[in-house]
C-alpha positions in Angstrom: 41.5 41.3 103.3 43.7 43.4 101.0 41.8 43.0 97.7 38.5 41.6 96.7 38.2 38.4 94.7 37.2 40.4 91.6 40.4 42.5 91.9 42.6 39.5 92.4 41.0 37.8 89.3 41.7 40.9 87.3 45.3 40.9 88.5 45.6 37.2 87.6 44.2 37.9 84.2 46.2 41.1 83.4 49.3 40.3 85.3 50.6 43.9 85.7 54.4 44.4 86.1 54.5 48.0 87.2 52.8 50.2 89.9 51.0 52.0 87.1 49.7 48.6 85.8 48.4 47.8 89.3 46.7 51.2 89.5 44.9 50.4 86.2 43.1 47.5 87.9 39.7 48.2 89.5 39.9 48.2 93.3 43.6 49.2 93.5 44.3 52.7 94.7 47.5 54.7 95.5 47.5 53.7 99.2 47.3 49.9 98.4 50.0 50.2 95.8 52.3 52.0 98.3 51.5 49.5 101.0 51.3 46.2 99.1 52.3 46.9 95.5 55.9 45.6 95.7 54.7 42.3 97.3 52.0 41.8 94.7 54.2 42.7 91.8 56.9 40.3 93.1 54.4 37.5 93.3 53.1 38.2 89.8 56.6 38.3 88.4 57.6 35.1 90.2 54.4 33.4 88.9 55.3 34.6 85.3 58.8 33.1 85.7 58.1 29.9 87.7 54.4 29.4 88.0 54.4 29.9 91.8 54.5 32.9 94.1 57.9 33.7 95.8 58.9 32.2 99.1 56.1 29.7 99.1 56.8 25.9 99.0 55.7 24.5 95.6 53.3 22.0 97.3 51.2 24.8 98.9 51.8 27.6 96.4 48.4 27.6 94.8 46.6 27.9 98.1 47.9 31.5 98.7 46.8 32.8 95.4 43.1 32.7 96.2 41.0 33.3 99.2 39.8 30.4 101.2 36.2 31.3 100.5 36.6 31.2 96.7 38.5 27.9 96.9 35.8 26.4 99.2 33.1 27.5 96.7 34.9 25.8 93.8 35.6 22.7 95.9 31.9 22.5 96.8 30.8 22.6 93.1 33.4 20.0 92.2 32.0 17.7 94.9 28.6 18.1 93.4 30.0 16.5 90.3 30.3 19.7 88.1 32.9 19.8 85.4 35.5 22.6 85.1 33.4 24.2 82.4 30.2 24.0 84.5 32.0 25.4 87.5 33.4 28.3 85.4 29.9 29.1 84.0 28.2 28.9 87.4 30.9 31.1 89.1 31.3 33.5 86.1 35.0 32.6 85.9 37.3 31.4 83.2 38.1 27.7 83.0 41.7 28.5 83.6 40.9 30.2 86.9 38.8 27.2 88.0 41.7 25.0 87.0 44.0 27.1 89.1 41.5 26.8 92.0 41.5 23.0 91.7 45.3 23.0 91.4 45.5 25.0 94.7 43.2 22.6 96.3 45.2 19.6 95.2 48.5 21.2 96.4 46.9 21.9 99.8 46.1 18.2 100.2 42.4 18.3 99.2 41.0 15.1 97.8 40.5 16.0 94.1 40.6 13.2 91.5 42.0 14.6 88.3 41.0 11.4 86.5 37.6 13.0 86.0 39.2 16.1 84.7 42.3 15.1 82.6 42.6 12.0 80.4 45.0 9.5 81.9 47.2 9.7 78.7 47.6 13.4 79.2 48.4 12.9 82.8 51.1 10.5 81.8 52.5 12.9 79.2 52.8 15.7 81.7 54.6 13.4 84.2 56.9 12.3 81.3 57.6 15.9 80.4 58.4 16.8 84.0 60.9 13.9 84.1 62.4 14.7 80.7 62.7 18.4 81.3 63.7 18.1 85.0 61.3 20.9 85.9 57.7 21.5 87.0 57.8 25.0 85.5 54.4 25.4 83.9 55.6 27.5 80.9 58.3 25.0 80.1 55.8 22.2 80.3 53.4 24.0 78.0 56.1 24.8 75.5 57.1 21.1 75.5 53.6 19.6 75.3 52.1 22.1 72.9 48.6 23.1 72.1 47.0 19.7 72.5 47.3 20.3 76.3 45.4 23.1 77.9 46.9 25.1 80.8 44.3 23.4 83.0 45.4 19.9 81.9 49.0 20.8 82.7 48.2 22.5 86.0 46.1 19.6 87.3 48.5 16.8 86.2 51.5 18.7 87.5 49.7 19.3 90.9 48.8 15.6 91.1 52.4 14.7 90.3 53.7 17.0 93.0 51.3 15.4 95.4 52.5 11.9 94.4 49.3 10.4 93.1 45.8 11.1 91.9 43.2 10.8 94.5 39.7 9.3 94.3 36.7 11.6 93.9 34.8 11.7 97.2 
């Protein structure tokens, strides 16, 4: 393990772009910046540009952003029937982070039904935007769709579109 979940969450939230920015994050020291800094900064920069880490196929990109343990915990709470908001409260995370967890789970092939999480009309609008724009870039989709669509709505609908279909809740 390179960084704790808390450190990774802070990186995801702050999205540093320099070694000094990394050093400002709790749990990141000089040695880790020297050893891993370039790779983490490249991943953050690629995510800012494209919504996925570099050199990772889009269908599995989300699964590398979080540890397996944190994804399993979110998946377990989802399977208990909790909403994104309830999972976020229970785990002391933001709803956007929980949405990113669910996105990663969908992209890794996990059976997650977004029908319980994103209204079908919004799912269709995201699919239509992907077709119209010719991209799955999350920032481009957000610009196109506007504020009526949350980042989580877009992430989940995009992930389901990339997987080919929504799946039934287990």
